C-alpha positions, 0 to 999 in steps of 0.5 A: 512154561507148560507145554500147552502154553508154549508158542515156540512152534507157532512163532518159529513158523511165522518168522521163516521165509519160505519160498515155493518154486518149480524146477524142471528136471530130466526129461521135462519133469516139473518138480515143486520145491519148498525151501527156506524152512528151518528144520531145527524148529519144525518136524520136516518129515511130518510136514513133507508127509502132509504136503504129499498127502494133500497134493496127492503127489510123490516127493521127498525131503532132502538137503533142507528142501521138500520136493514134490513131483508135479506143479503144485505151487498154489496147493502147497501155498494154501496148505502152508498158510493153513498150517501157520507159515508165511509164504513167498511164491515165485 
């Protein structure tokens, strides 16, 4: 199929079970964790960059998880749904 007609990435986004949760780190710092994204179909570095920009927060992508500094569960859920992902929030 021509690349313009390929729905591979859209289908991959809809089929993933993404979880958004918060974690408390050293000294009581809160970190928002996004996990469950299959990195073989999605450009994780680009997705992490978009989330960090939209949440105006620092963060990283490591060990198959995107970690953002601070509690951004609502904002991350909105952004991921805009991008076409189905999201489960805890």
